[in-house]
N, C-alpha and C positions, 0 to 999 in steps of 0.2 A: 449509418452516419460515419463519415471518415474522420479519424482523429489525426492531428499533427504528430510528427515524430517524437516530440518531447513528452508525449504521453507514455512512451516506452522508456523505462529506466535504463534499459540496455543501450539506448541511443542518447542518453544524457551525457554529452561529450565534455561537460565542465562540472566540477564539483565545487559547490559553494558552502561555506560556513562550517564544514566538518573536518577542518584541517587537523585538529588535535586528535580526533578519532582515527583519521587516516594514518597519522604518524604512529599512533599506538599499535594499530594492527601491523604496520610495517616493522616496527621495532620488535614486536613479539615474534614475527616470522623470522627476521634476520638473526634473532637470538635463539632460534629453534625452540621457542616457548609458546608458539601458537597452540591454544587448546584444541583437543580432538573434536570437541563439539561446542558451538557457541550459539547463544540466542541473542540476536539483536532486537531489542524491544523498544517500542516508542510509538507515538501516534502515527497513524497512516499519513504519508506525505511528508514525513520529517527528513527523508533522505537516506533511509537505511539501505534500500536496494541500490541506489546510486553509489553510496559509499562502498559497498561490497563489490560492485561492478568495477569501480575505479581501482580498488585494491587488486582485483584479478587482472586488470590491464597492466598494473605495475609489475605483477609477478610474471605474466606470460607474454607480455608485449612491451617490455621495458624500453627497448630501443625506439619505439614509436610513441611512448608515453611521456608527456611533458610534466615531469614531476614538480617543477617549480610553480607552474600555473594550474596544476591538477586538471589537465586537458588530455583527452584521448584522441587518437588519430582514426577517424572514421574510414580512411582509405586503406588501412592496413589489412593484411590477410586475416589476422586474428579477429579483427572486428567483424568481418564477414562470417567467419566460422562461429563466433560467439553469439551473434544475434540470430543465427539459424540453428543454434543448438547442435552443432556438429564438432565442436572442439572436444577432443577425447578426454581432457583432464577436468572438464566441468560438466556436471549433470545438474540440470535446472528444472525443478518442478514447482508449479504454482497452485496453491489451494483454491484460487478463484477460477481456475480452469477446470471445469467439471470432468473433462476427459482425463485429467491427471489425478483427480481426487478419488482414485479407486485403490482398494487394498492390493489388487494384483500388481499395480504399478510399483507399489512400495516393496512387495515381496520380490519382484523381479530385480530390484536394486542389488540385492545380495549377490545374485548371479553375475550382474554386470560389474559390480565393484571388485569382487574377489576372483573372477575368472578372466577378466579382460586385462591384458598387459598394457601398461602406460609408460611414459617416459620417466626419467629420474626425478622429475618434478612431482609435487603432491597433486592429489585429485581433490576437488572441492565439490561437495554435493549441497546444492542450495535449495532450501525449502522456503519459497516466498509465500506470504499469507499463510503461514503454517497453522494459524488458529482456525482456518477454514477446513483443514483436513478432518475427516471424521475420526472418532476414537479408535476404531479398528485399524485404520491406516497408521495412526500415531503409535499404537502399541506394536505394530509390525516394525515401524521405524526404530523404536526403542531397542528391539532385539538386534538390529543392525548396528546401532550406535554402541551397544554394550560389547560388541566383539572388538578386541584390540586390533589396531592397525596404525602403522606409522605414517602411511602415505595418504590416508583418507581423512579429510576434514569436513565436518558437517556444520553448515551455517543455517540456522533457522531464523527467519525474519518474522517477528511477531508484532502485529499492529494493535494488539490488546483490545480488539473489538469484542472478543469473548474470551473467557478463561481458558488457558492452556493446561493440559494435564499436568498435575504436580509431579508425576513420575518423569515427564519429559524435562521439566525444569531441574529436577534433581540430578540429571545426567549431563547438564550443560552449564557452561559459565555464562552468566547473564551480563551483556553489555547494554547499558541503557543509553539511548539517544534522546537527549533532552535539549530543546531549543528555548532559551529565554526569549522574552518579548523583543528585545533589541535584535538578537540574532535572527529570529523568525522574520521580522520586518525587513531586515537588511537583505536576507536571502531572496525574499519576494521581490524587493526593488531591483535586485541584480537580475533576476529572471525576467522581469518586465522589460528591462533595458536590453537584455540579451536577445529576447525573442520579439522585441518591438511590439508588445501587447497593447491592445486597447483595453483599458481598465474599466470594468463595469461593476466590480465589487470593492467596497471600501476595505483597503488593505489592513487597516488597524482595527476597525470595529468588528470585522468578520471573525477574527481570531483563528482563521484557517491556517493549517500548516502550508508551507510553500508548495508542496506537490498537489494538495487538494485545491489550493487557490488557483494555480494556473489551469488546472483541468476544469474546475467549475466555471471559472471566468470565461474560458473558451466556449463551453457548452451554452452558457447564458447568452454570450454575444452572438454566437452562430445562429441561435434560434430566436434571437430578439426577445429574450425573456428578461423582464425587469425584476430584480431581487425583491423589491418591496411592492410589487404589483399584487393583485388579488391572489391570496394564498391558495384558495381552492382551485382557481384557474391554473396556476402554476403547477400545483400538485397533479392535476389531471393531465397536463401536457407532459410532464416528466414521466408519469406512469405510462403514457403512450409510447414514449421513447424507450422505456425499459421493456415494454411488451414487444417492441420491434427488434431491439438490439440484444436483449438478454445480457446486458453488461452490468456488473456489480456497481460500477461507478454511479449509475443512476439511483441506486438504493442509497448510497452515501450522500448524493445530492439532495434527495428527498429529505433525509434527516437534517441536512444543513438548512434547507429552506424552512423546515418545520421549526427548528430551533430559532432561526432568525425571526420568523413571524411572531413567535411567542415572546421573544426578548423585546421586540418592538412594541408588542401589545402591553407588556409590563411597563414600559417607559411612558406610555400614553395615559396610564392610570384610569383606563375606562372600566376595567373590572378589578375586583379585589384580587390580591395575590393568591388567595385560596382558590378562587374560581379559575384563575389562569393555570394554576398547577393542575387542577382537576381537568381542564380542557387539554392541556399538554399531555398528561398521562393517558387520557382517553385516545388522543390522536396517535401517539407513539404505540400504544398497545394494539390498536387496530391496524396500523401500518405493518407492525411486526407480524401480526397474524396473517395479513395479506401475503407477505413474502414467504412466510413459513409454511402456510397451508395452501398457497396458490389460490386464494379466494377471488371472488368476482370483483372486478374493478369498480363497476357501477355501484355495487352494494357498499364498498368501502367509502366511495365519495358521498353516497347518500347518507350513510351513518354519521360521517364527519359533518356534513352540512346540517343535519338535524341537531346534532350536539351543539354546534356553534350558534344555531338559531335559538337554542334554549337559554334564554336570558335569566 
């Protein structure tokens, strides 16, 4: 399945809603007070990666960056180097990319960081989806962070989908990215207008973060899936997409559709709250086991069907 360019935070040419956060990073840098290691924490899709990427454009491509409108120039040489991971002052690793989620990659960082010469500007090492790196990789990362360096800055982007090692937290300054309801909704509306999106998800009721909204909205529209259609049919279809694409976004989407289904079920008052909670817990537990242990898809669907038919 081919995804549009806005799925890639590196290509998000405009930053919405996080102006104060951008200004804070800029002021810390200009005052020479930017911490050696930062954790940007918040819900997935809240704009953490886009925020950091725009900050990097401001630092390394200032002449082409529109600071007033927080827009980057996709035609610049820096943009081409950045999206292709060849700009020497930026190292970018993503925990959702299983090729990079190896302890050897983390250990090799030390060699790259301390033996490779760079310009007079600082180097940034970005760990996106840091919570998805295994503990061995994170422990190796800790050893690198603990070594003093004036030029190297580590930025860890934590979606809080699972607990991050306490030792990692203790070595970093935590910047929390929080979107209140008004800001969340305004960013989504701005993105809808910017990309001229056909809206198939209720922007308010879904409670999705802006990033998750535009991605899920595209996948649903592209595959002609109705959010409130038969849950088991939708689940089977998304599982097939996951099997084909092996993309973590389909896992997130299954969790969204599951939550949406049970929230709607609760509103209809067909079952008692206790029974709905029981159903929900069963479905989530089995979905988690499916992804964790690579279980049989048909067995998963059959167990959910049997449970839901248990009145």
